[in-house]
LUMKOLTI-598137 format. One record per residue (C-alpha): x, y, z; residue number from 1; residue in one letter. Coordinates in Angstrom, 1 decimal. Layout:
<atoms>
     east    north       up   resi   resn
        X        Y        Z    NUM      a
...
</atoms>
This chain:
<atoms>
     east    north       up   resi   resn
     45.2     25.6     15.4      1      m
     42.9     28.6     14.7      2      k
     41.5     29.7     11.3      3      i
     40.0     33.2     11.2      4      i
     37.7     34.1      8.3      5      l
     37.5     37.4      6.4      6      r
     34.5     39.6      7.2      7      s
     31.5     38.4      5.2      8      g
     33.1     35.1      4.3      9      k
     31.6     33.4      7.4     10      d
     28.0     33.4      6.2     11      e
     28.2     30.1      4.4     12      a
     29.7     28.4      7.5     13      v
     27.0     29.9      9.7     14      k
     24.5     28.3      7.3     15      r
     26.2     24.9      8.0     16      f
     28.0     24.6      4.6     17      h
     30.9     22.3      5.4     18      p
     33.6     23.8      3.1     19      w
     35.9     26.7      3.8     20      v
     37.7     27.9      0.7     21      f
     41.3     29.2      1.0     22      s
     40.3     32.7     -0.2     23      g
     37.9     33.1      2.7     24      a
     40.7     32.8      5.3     25      i
     41.9     36.1      6.8     26      k
     44.7     34.6      8.9     27      k
     45.8     31.6     10.9     28      t
     47.2     31.2     14.4     29      e
     49.8     28.6     14.1     30      g
     51.0     26.9     10.8     31      v
     48.3     24.5      9.7     32      p
     49.3     21.3      7.8     33      f
     47.4     18.6      5.9     34      d
     45.3     16.6      8.2     35      g
     45.6     18.8     11.3     36      c
     42.6     19.7     13.5     37      h
     41.6     23.3     13.1     38      v
     39.0     25.5     14.7     39      e
     37.2     28.1     12.5     40      v
     36.3     31.5     13.8     41      f
     34.5     34.5     12.3     42      s
     36.2     37.9     11.9     43      n
     34.5     38.8     15.2     44      k
     36.2     35.8     17.0     45      d
     33.0     33.7     17.1     46      e
     33.7     30.0     17.2     47      y
     31.9     28.4     14.1     48      l
     33.2     24.9     13.9     49      g
     36.0     22.4     13.8     50      s
     37.4     20.6     10.8     51      g
     40.4     19.1      9.0     52      i
     42.8     21.3      7.1     53      y
     44.2     20.7      3.6     54      q
     46.5     22.9      1.6     55      d
     44.1     23.2     -1.3     56      a
     41.2     25.3     -2.7     57      s
     38.9     23.7     -0.1     58      i
     41.1     24.5      2.8     59      a
     38.9     23.2      5.6     60      v
     36.2     20.5      5.7     61      r
     34.1     21.1      8.8     62      i
     33.2     18.0     10.7     63      l
     31.6     19.6     13.7     64      a
     29.6     22.9     13.8     65      f
     29.1     25.1     16.9     66      a
     28.2     24.5     19.6     67      p
     29.8     21.1     19.1     68      e
     33.6     21.5     19.8     69      r
     35.6     18.3     19.8     70      p
     39.2     18.5     21.1     71      w
     40.4     16.4     18.2     72      g
     39.4     13.7     15.7     73      f
     40.4     10.5     17.4     74      g
     38.9      7.1     17.5     75      p
     35.9      8.0     19.6     76      d
     35.0     10.8     17.2     77      f
     34.9      8.5     14.2     78      w
     33.1      5.8     16.1     79      q
     30.3      8.2     17.0     80      e
     30.0      9.7     13.5     81      k
     30.1      6.4     11.7     82      l
     27.6      4.8     14.1     83      a
     25.1      7.6     13.1     84      r
     25.6      6.8      9.4     85      a
     25.0      3.1     10.1     86      y
     21.9      3.9     12.2     87      a
     20.4      5.8      9.2     88      l
     21.0      2.9      6.9     89      r
     19.4      0.6      9.4     90      k
     16.4      3.0      9.6     91      e
     16.0      2.9      5.8     92      t
     15.9     -0.9      5.8     93      g
     19.2     -1.6      4.2     94      l
     21.1     -3.2      7.0     95      v
     20.6     -7.0      7.3     96      d
     18.3     -6.9      4.2     97      n
     18.2    -10.4      2.6     98      a
     17.2     -9.1     -0.8     99      s
     19.7     -6.2     -1.0    100      t
     23.1     -6.3      0.7    101      n
     24.9     -3.5     -1.3    102      a
     24.5      0.1      0.0    103      y
     26.4      3.3      0.7    104      r
     27.3      3.6      4.4    105      l
     28.9      7.1      4.2    106      v
     28.0      9.7      1.6    107      h
     30.5     12.5      2.4    108      g
     28.8     15.8      3.2    109      e
     25.4     14.0      3.2    110      g
     26.5     12.2      6.4    111      d
     28.4     15.2      7.8    112      h
     31.7     13.5      6.9    113      l
     32.9     15.7      4.0    114      p
     35.5     13.9      1.8    115      g
     34.6     10.4      2.9    116      l
     32.8      7.6      1.0    117      i
     32.2      4.1      2.3    118      v
     30.3      1.5      0.4    119      d
     29.1     -1.9      1.8    120      h
     29.1     -5.0     -0.5    121      y
     27.8     -8.1      1.3    122      n
     30.1     -7.7      4.3    123      g
     33.0     -6.0      2.4    124      h
     33.6     -2.3      2.8    125      l
     35.3      0.0      0.2    126      v
     36.6      3.3      1.4    127      i
     37.3      6.3     -0.9    128      q
     38.9      9.4      0.7    129      v
     38.5     12.5     -1.5    130      h
     40.7     14.9      0.6    131      a
     44.3     14.4      1.3    132      t
     43.9     16.0      4.7    133      g
     41.5     13.3      5.7    134      l
     43.7     10.4      4.7    135      y
     45.8     10.4      7.9    136      g
     42.7      9.4      9.8    137      h
     42.1      6.3      7.7    138      l
     43.3      3.8     10.4    139      n
     40.9      5.3     13.0    140      d
     38.1      5.1     10.5    141      i
     38.8      1.5      9.7    142      a
     38.9      0.6     13.4    143      l
     35.6      2.3     14.0    144      a
     34.1      0.3     11.0    145      l
     35.3     -3.0     12.5    146      q
     33.7     -2.1     15.8    147      h
     30.4     -1.3     14.2    148      i
     30.1     -4.4     12.0    149      y
     31.8     -6.8     14.3    150      g
     32.1    -10.4     13.1    151      n
     30.0     -9.7     10.0    152      s
     32.8     -7.7      8.4    153      l
     34.9     -9.7      5.9    154      k
     37.2     -7.1      4.4    155      s
     38.0     -3.3      4.2    156      i
     39.5     -2.0      1.0    157      y
     41.0      1.5      0.6    158      d
     40.5      2.7     -2.9    159      k
     41.7      6.2     -2.4    160      s
     44.3      5.9     -5.1    161      t
     41.5      6.7     -7.6    162      d
     40.4      9.8     -5.8    163      t
     43.5     11.6     -4.5    164      l
     46.1     13.4     -6.6    165      p
     48.8     11.2     -8.1    166      a
     51.5     13.4     -6.4    167      g
     50.1     12.6     -3.0    168      f
     51.3      9.0     -3.3    169      w
     54.9     10.0     -3.8    170      e
     55.3     10.2      0.0    171      h
     52.4      8.0      1.1    172      t
     51.9      4.3      0.9    173      q
     49.2      3.5     -1.8    174      p
     45.9      2.2     -0.6    175      g
     44.9     -1.5     -0.5    176      g
     43.4     -4.0      1.9    177      f
     43.2     -2.9      5.5    178      l
     41.5     -6.1      6.3    179      m
     40.9     -9.3      4.3    180      g
     41.9     -9.8      0.7    181      d
     38.9    -10.5     -1.5    182      t
     38.6     -8.4     -4.7    183      c
     35.6    -10.1     -6.3    184      e
     32.4    -10.1     -4.3    185      v
     28.9    -11.3     -5.2    186      e
     26.0     -9.1     -4.0    187      v
     22.3     -9.1     -4.3    188      v
     20.2     -6.1     -5.1    189      e
     16.4     -6.4     -5.0    190      n
     16.9    -10.1     -5.4    191      g
     19.2     -9.9     -8.4    192      h
     22.7    -11.2     -8.3    193      r
     25.8     -9.2     -9.4    194      f
     29.6     -9.7     -9.4    195      v
     31.4     -6.7     -8.1    196      v
     35.1     -6.1     -8.6    197      d
     36.0     -3.8     -5.7    198      i
     39.7     -3.6     -6.7    199      c
     39.5     -2.9    -10.4    200      q
     35.9     -1.9    -11.0    201      g
     34.7      1.7    -11.6    202      q
     34.1      3.9     -8.6    203      k
     33.9      1.5     -5.6    204      t
     32.9     -1.4     -7.9    205      g
     29.2     -0.9     -8.6    206      f
     26.8      2.0     -9.2    207      f
     24.7      1.6     -6.0    208      i
     23.0      5.0     -6.6    209      d
     20.9      3.6     -9.5    210      q
     19.3      0.8     -7.4    211      r
     15.8      2.3     -7.2    212      e
     16.0      3.6    -10.8    213      n
     16.8      0.1    -12.0    214      r
     13.8     -1.2    -10.2    215      e
     11.6      1.4    -11.8    216      l
     12.9      0.5    -15.2    217      l
     11.8     -3.1    -14.9    218      a
      8.2     -2.0    -14.7    219      r
      8.4     -0.5    -18.2    220      y
     10.3     -3.4    -20.0    221      c
      7.7     -6.2    -20.5    222      k
      7.7     -7.1    -24.2    223      g
     10.0     -4.2    -25.1    224      k
     13.2     -4.0    -27.2    225      k
     15.7     -2.3    -24.8    226      v
     19.0     -0.6    -25.3    227      l
     21.2     -0.1    -22.3    228      n
     24.1      2.3    -23.1    229      t
     27.2      2.9    -21.0    230      f
     26.1     -0.4    -19.4    231      c
     29.2     -1.1    -17.3    232      y
     28.4     -4.3    -15.4    233      s
     24.9     -4.6    -16.9    234      g
     22.7     -3.5    -14.0    235      g
     19.9     -2.0    -16.1    236      f
     20.2     -4.9    -18.5    237      s
     19.6     -7.5    -15.8    238      v
     16.5     -5.7    -14.5    239      y
     15.2     -5.3    -18.1    240      a
     15.5     -9.0    -18.8    241      l
     14.0     -9.9    -15.4    242      k
     11.2     -7.4    -16.2    243      g
     10.2     -9.4    -19.3    244      g
     12.0     -7.5    -22.1    245      a
     11.8     -9.2    -25.5    246      e
     15.3     -8.2    -26.4    247      l
     18.1     -6.3    -24.6    248      v
     21.2     -4.8    -26.2    249      h
     24.0     -3.7    -23.8    250      s
     26.6     -1.3    -25.2    251      v
     29.9     -0.1    -23.6    252      d
     33.3      0.9    -25.0    253      s
     35.1     -1.3    -22.4    254      s
     35.7     -5.0    -23.1    255      a
     36.1     -5.5    -19.4    256      r
     32.7     -4.0    -18.7    257      a
     31.1     -6.2    -21.4    258      m
     32.6     -9.3    -19.7    259      d
     31.1     -8.3    -16.4    260      l
     27.7     -7.6    -18.1    261      t
     27.8    -11.1    -19.7    262      t
     28.6    -12.8    -16.4    263      r
     25.8    -10.9    -14.6    264      n
     23.3    -11.6    -17.3    265      v
     24.2    -15.3    -17.2    266      e
     23.9    -15.4    -13.4    267      m
     20.4    -14.0    -13.4    268      n
     19.1    -15.4    -16.7    269      c
     21.0    -18.6    -17.4    270      p
     21.1    -19.6    -21.1    271      g
     18.9    -16.6    -22.2    272      c
     19.1    -15.9    -25.9    273      s
     17.6    -12.4    -25.9    274      n
     20.6    -10.5    -24.7    275      h
     23.4     -9.1    -26.9    276      g
     26.5     -7.4    -25.7    277      g
     28.2     -4.9    -28.0    278      i
     31.6     -3.4    -27.3    279      t
     31.5      0.0    -29.0    280      a
     31.6      3.7    -28.5    281      d
     28.0      4.7    -27.6    282      v
     27.7      7.7    -29.8    283      m
     29.1      5.8    -32.8    284      h
     26.7      2.9    -32.1    285      y
     23.7      5.3    -31.9    286      l
     24.6      7.0    -35.1    287      r
     25.4      3.8    -37.1    288      q
     22.8      1.3    -35.8    289      t
     19.8      0.6    -37.9    290      g
     17.9     -0.7    -34.9    291      e
     14.8      1.0    -33.4    292      t
     14.3      0.5    -29.7    293      y
     11.2      0.8    -27.5    294      d
     13.2      1.8    -24.4    295      l
     16.7      3.4    -24.2    296      i
     18.8      4.0    -21.1    297      v
     21.4      6.8    -21.2    298      l
     23.6      6.6    -18.1    299      d
     26.9      8.2    -19.2    300      p
     29.9      9.0    -16.9    301      p
     30.1     12.6    -15.6    302      a
     30.6     14.9    -18.5    303      y
     31.5     17.9    -16.2    304      a
     33.3     17.7    -12.9    305      k
     34.1     21.4    -12.8    306      h
     32.3     24.6    -13.6    307      q
     34.7     25.6    -16.4    308      h
     33.7     22.6    -18.6    309      v
     29.9     22.9    -17.9    310      k
     29.1     24.3    -21.3    311      h
     31.0     21.6    -23.1    312      k
     29.2     19.0    -20.9    313      a
     25.8     20.4    -21.7    314      v
     26.5     20.2    -25.5    315      q
     27.6     16.6    -24.9    316      g
     24.4     15.7    -23.1    317      y
     22.4     17.4    -25.9    318      k
     24.1     15.4    -28.7    319      r
     23.8     12.1    -26.8    320      l
     20.1     12.6    -26.2    321      n
     19.5     13.7    -29.7    322      l
     21.0     10.5    -31.1    323      e
     19.0      8.4    -28.7    324      a
     15.8     10.2    -29.7    325      l
     16.5      9.3    -33.3    326      k
     16.7      5.6    -32.4    327      a
     13.6      5.3    -30.3    328      i
     10.2      4.2    -31.5    329      a
      7.1      6.3    -31.3    330      a
      5.5      5.7    -27.9    331      g
      9.0      4.7    -26.6    332      g
     10.5      5.4    -23.2    333      i
     13.8      7.2    -22.5    334      l
     15.6      6.9    -19.2    335      f
     18.2      9.6    -19.3    336      t
     20.7     10.6    -16.6    337      f
     23.4     13.1    -15.6    338      s
     25.7     12.5    -12.7    339      c
     27.6     15.8    -13.3    340      s
     27.4     17.8    -10.1    341      q
     27.6     21.2    -11.8    342      v
     24.6     20.4    -14.1    343      v
     21.5     20.9    -12.0    344      d
     18.1     19.4    -12.8    345      m
     16.8     22.5    -14.4    346      r
     19.7     22.8    -16.8    347      l
     19.6     19.1    -17.5    348      f
     15.9     19.2    -18.3    349      q
     16.4     22.2    -20.6    350      s
     19.2     20.4    -22.4    351      t
     17.1     17.3    -23.0    352      v
     14.3     19.6    -24.2    353      m
     16.7     21.2    -26.7    354      a
     17.6     17.7    -28.0    355      a
     13.8     16.9    -28.4    356      g
     13.3     20.1    -30.4    357      i
     16.2     19.2    -32.7    358      l
     14.9     15.7    -33.1    359      a
     11.4     16.9    -33.7    360      g
     10.0     14.6    -31.0    361      r
      7.4     15.5    -28.4    362      k
      8.4     14.5    -24.9    363      l
      6.5     14.1    -21.6    364      r
      8.1     13.6    -18.2    365      i
      6.8     10.5    -16.4    366      l
      9.3     10.6    -13.5    367      h
     12.1     12.9    -12.2    368      q
     14.7     10.7    -10.6    369      l
     17.5     11.2     -8.1    370      s
     19.8      9.3     -5.8    371      q
     18.4      7.0     -3.1    372      p
     18.3      7.5      0.7    373      a
     21.7      5.9      1.3    374      d
     23.1      8.8     -0.8    375      h
     21.5     11.6      1.3    376      p
     21.8     15.3      0.3    377      v
     22.8     17.7      3.1    378      n
     20.2     20.5      2.7    379      l
     23.0     23.0      3.5    380      f
     25.3     21.5      0.8    381      h
     23.2     21.3     -2.4    382      p
     26.3     20.3     -4.3    383      e
     25.7     16.8     -3.0    384      g
     22.7     16.4     -5.3    385      h
     24.6     15.0     -8.2    386      y
     22.4     12.4     -9.8    387      l
     19.6     13.7    -12.0    388      k
     17.3     11.5    -14.2    389      g
     14.2     11.9    -16.4    390      l
     11.9      9.1    -17.6    391      v
     10.3     10.5    -20.8    392      l
      7.5      9.3    -23.0    393      h
      8.5      9.9    -26.6    394      v
      5.6     10.6    -29.0    395      d
</atoms>
């Protein structure tokens, strides 16, 4: 199947950007269908790459750029691509690591596998497919993963029901276990223990991308009164307690999340009396609490997943940071994050600065944070840099 691009619309692909938008297509030779292998050509009939077609705004996700020219995306293709992703994790020290056995194996475009996420939890793999055209290759992907991990692999869970359109499942069997049947897994991260619910938990079950930022936070917590907002399963709370915090309050609107936090705190700090879990809306809590904290963590869900809601998201980040700055003591530390892909670091920093002006607080940047090495950013696909964070000293 051949896709020919409009004149001038091939520049991004020549710069190795892995997306071809439907508006860039001049014509097709043959009738492409979801999941089929297509070859992409310039208007001058230059071969640019091969990918998987999908009847959507992103029409082609390119898996191989010229001069590489696979004849199809069969088992051998996935074996080779996934083995490269595994080798990178091994190089960064995450494979067979006794103190950390939760990591991202495949980070979509960052691993030259656009639309595919695979997370590893102590021998259990969770797959999320973000493109319907890719879903038909799931069995080959699973077989390749079994080959790579061998006897150490305990289960493979397909969690794509959370990432593909609801209408897709009208004619497709919903995801589930492709191997094994264990929903609740215990992992270690930097020596700390966590329960991960890979079936019902948020995303793939745990926010692996904050691993290094949690470790950094522990260095600032000794003797401090800490507030962890949007705490989910209590990752930052556990690190704060283990880092010597005098008091930690964990806040989340989900009762299920608070149950997970309580379990994880008890696993790591049995019988500790200096942790309090609060089930409440974070903004409401910040506005109503009379407490003053020495360190506050703001790690909200993505406020903007699309460009058309970016302004609304920026206003949301500004209000959230403003309320946190009102509740933080002089000399306090603010860990503030955005995982909204469309809000870049410059805009996020400007938004937090605006909150500081409104709050009348002077702020100094101690650290600029991002995602770890197992969430690599493809230099030719800057959209993959989604996690931004600032550690601020509040005067």
